[in-house]
C-alpha positions in Angstrom: -0.2 -0.1 0.0 2.8 2.4 0.9 4.6 1.5 -2.1 1.6 2.3 -4.5 1.2 5.5 -2.5 4.7 6.6 -3.2 4.0 6.1 -7.1 0.8 7.9 -7.2 1.7 10.9 -5.0 4.0 12.4 -7.4 1.3 12.2 -10.2 -1.1 13.9 -7.8 1.1 16.8 -7.0 2.0 17.0 -10.8 -1.5 17.0 -12.3 -2.8 20.3 -10.9 0.3 22.2 -12.3 0.0 20.4 -15.6 -3.7 21.3 -16.0 -3.1 25.1 -14.8 0.0 25.5 -17.0 -1.8 24.5 -20.2 -1.4 26.9 -23.0 -4.7 28.4 -24.4 -7.5 30.1 -23.1 -11.2 29.3 -22.1 -13.8 32.0 -21.7 -15.5 31.5 -18.2 -19.2 32.2 -18.7 -20.7 34.7 -16.2 -24.1 33.0 -15.9 -25.5 35.9 -13.6 -24.6 38.6 -16.2 -26.3 36.6 -18.9 -29.4 36.1 -17.0 -29.7 39.6 -15.7 -29.0 40.5 -19.5 -26.2 42.9 -17.8 -24.2 42.5 -21.0 -27.0 42.8 -23.6 -26.9 46.7 -24.3 -23.3 46.7 -25.3 -24.1 43.6 -27.8 -27.3 45.5 -29.0 -25.0 48.6 -29.5 -22.4 46.4 -31.6 -25.2 44.7 -33.6 -26.6 48.1 -34.7 -23.6 49.7 -35.7 -20.8 47.2 -36.7 -20.6 46.0 -40.4 -21.5 42.3 -40.6 -21.0 39.5 -43.2 -23.2 36.7 -43.1 -22.2 33.1 -43.7 -24.1 29.7 -44.5 -21.2 27.5 -43.6 -20.0 26.5 -40.1 -16.4 26.7 -41.2 -16.9 30.5 -41.2 -16.9 30.2 -37.3 -13.5 31.7 -36.5 -11.2 28.6 -35.3 -10.4 30.2 -32.1 -14.2 30.7 -31.2 -15.0 27.0 -32.1 -12.0 26.0 -30.1 -13.2 27.9 -26.9 -17.0 26.8 -27.5 -15.5 23.3 -27.7 -14.0 23.7 -24.3 -17.1 25.4 -22.8 -19.6 22.9 -24.0 -17.5 20.0 -24.1 -17.8 19.6 -28.0 -19.7 22.3 -29.6 -20.7 20.0 -32.5 -22.6 21.9 -35.1 -24.2 20.9 -38.6 -24.5 23.2 -41.6 -28.1 24.4 -42.3 -28.5 21.5 -44.9 -27.3 18.8 -43.0 -28.7 16.4 -40.6 -28.2 17.0 -36.6 -29.5 15.4 -33.4 -32.9 16.8 -33.8 -34.7 14.6 -31.5 -34.2 11.5 -28.9 -34.2 9.0 -31.7 -31.4 10.7 -34.0 -27.9 9.1 -34.0 -25.4 10.2 -31.4 -22.8 10.3 -34.1 -24.8 13.6 -35.5 -23.8 16.9 -34.4 -25.6 18.2 -31.4 -26.7 21.5 -33.2 -27.7 23.0 -36.4 -26.6 26.1 -37.8 -29.4 28.6 -38.9 -27.7 31.9 -39.0 -24.0 33.3 -38.9 -23.0 36.7 -39.1 -19.4 38.0 -38.2 -17.9 41.6 -37.9 -14.4 42.7 -36.9 -15.0 41.7 -33.3 -18.5 40.2 -32.9 -20.1 36.9 -33.9 -23.7 36.3 -33.9 -25.1 32.9 -34.5 -28.5 31.2 -34.3 -28.9 27.3 -34.0 -31.1 24.6 -33.3 -30.7 21.8 -30.5 -32.8 18.7 -30.3 -33.8 16.2 -27.7 -37.3 15.9 -26.3 -38.1 19.1 -28.6 -36.3 21.3 -31.0 -35.0 24.5 -29.4 -33.6 27.6 -31.1 -30.6 29.5 -29.6 -29.0 32.7 -30.3 -25.3 33.2 -29.2 -23.5 36.3 -29.3 -19.8 36.6 -28.8 -17.6 39.8 -28.8 -13.8 38.9 -29.3 -10.4 40.3 -29.4 -7.0 39.3 -30.3 -8.3 35.6 -30.8 -9.9 35.4 -27.5 -13.8 35.5 -26.4 -14.0 38.6 -23.9 -17.8 38.7 -23.6 -20.7 36.2 -24.4 -24.5 36.4 -24.1 -26.8 33.6 -25.0 -30.4 33.0 -24.9 -33.5 31.2 -26.7 -34.5 32.5 -30.0 -37.6 32.0 -31.7 -37.8 34.2 -34.9 -36.4 33.5 -38.6 -33.2 35.6 -39.0 -32.5 37.1 -42.5 -29.9 39.7 -40.9 -28.5 41.2 -37.8 -31.4 43.6 -37.8 -33.8 40.9 -37.2 -31.8 40.0 -34.0 -31.6 43.6 -32.6 -35.4 43.9 -33.2 -36.0 40.6 -31.6 -33.9 41.6 -28.4 -35.4 44.9 -28.1 -38.8 43.9 -28.2 -38.5 41.1 -25.4 -35.8 42.4 -23.5 -38.0 43.5 -20.6 -40.2 40.4 -20.5 -39.5 37.9 -17.5 -37.6 35.0 -18.6 -37.8 36.3 -22.5 -34.4 34.9 -23.3 -33.4 32.2 -20.5 -35.0 30.6 -17.8 -32.6 29.8 -14.8 -29.9 27.9 -16.7 -27.5 28.6 -19.6 -27.5 26.1 -22.5 -25.0 26.1 -25.4 
């Protein structure tokens, strides 16, 4: 027993340093900030004033954002609009968990809507502000409208922002 303890102890002491010393960066979600819509105004401002380019392919998600979303959501798998995804509880687990509906990117903001499945289909809106290949702010919520442009998102957010539980319940789901 003592012999095995001597072998395991060095690993237990090294693992925390190895994990904390990893290169890279993962944005930490501030649930309270999102649920209270504290960071929504700056996003609405950026969505209203920035110049955006719309995309229909998940490959347009900047690689550093996709990598950080993978870390946050433990695999942010997403299908393109014309591809199958896990739309229901009977879908193959090999399919992506999400389906892209709308994607638009400016110099430092990403706006995306996508579907998730399970017992029912849900629409999500994800807003990300980034600087120097790092996510610096994130807001997410449920979304129920069709999107043809960033102006549709701004209109939706402004119409619903003061309604109780308009965008989220008490949980954040990516």
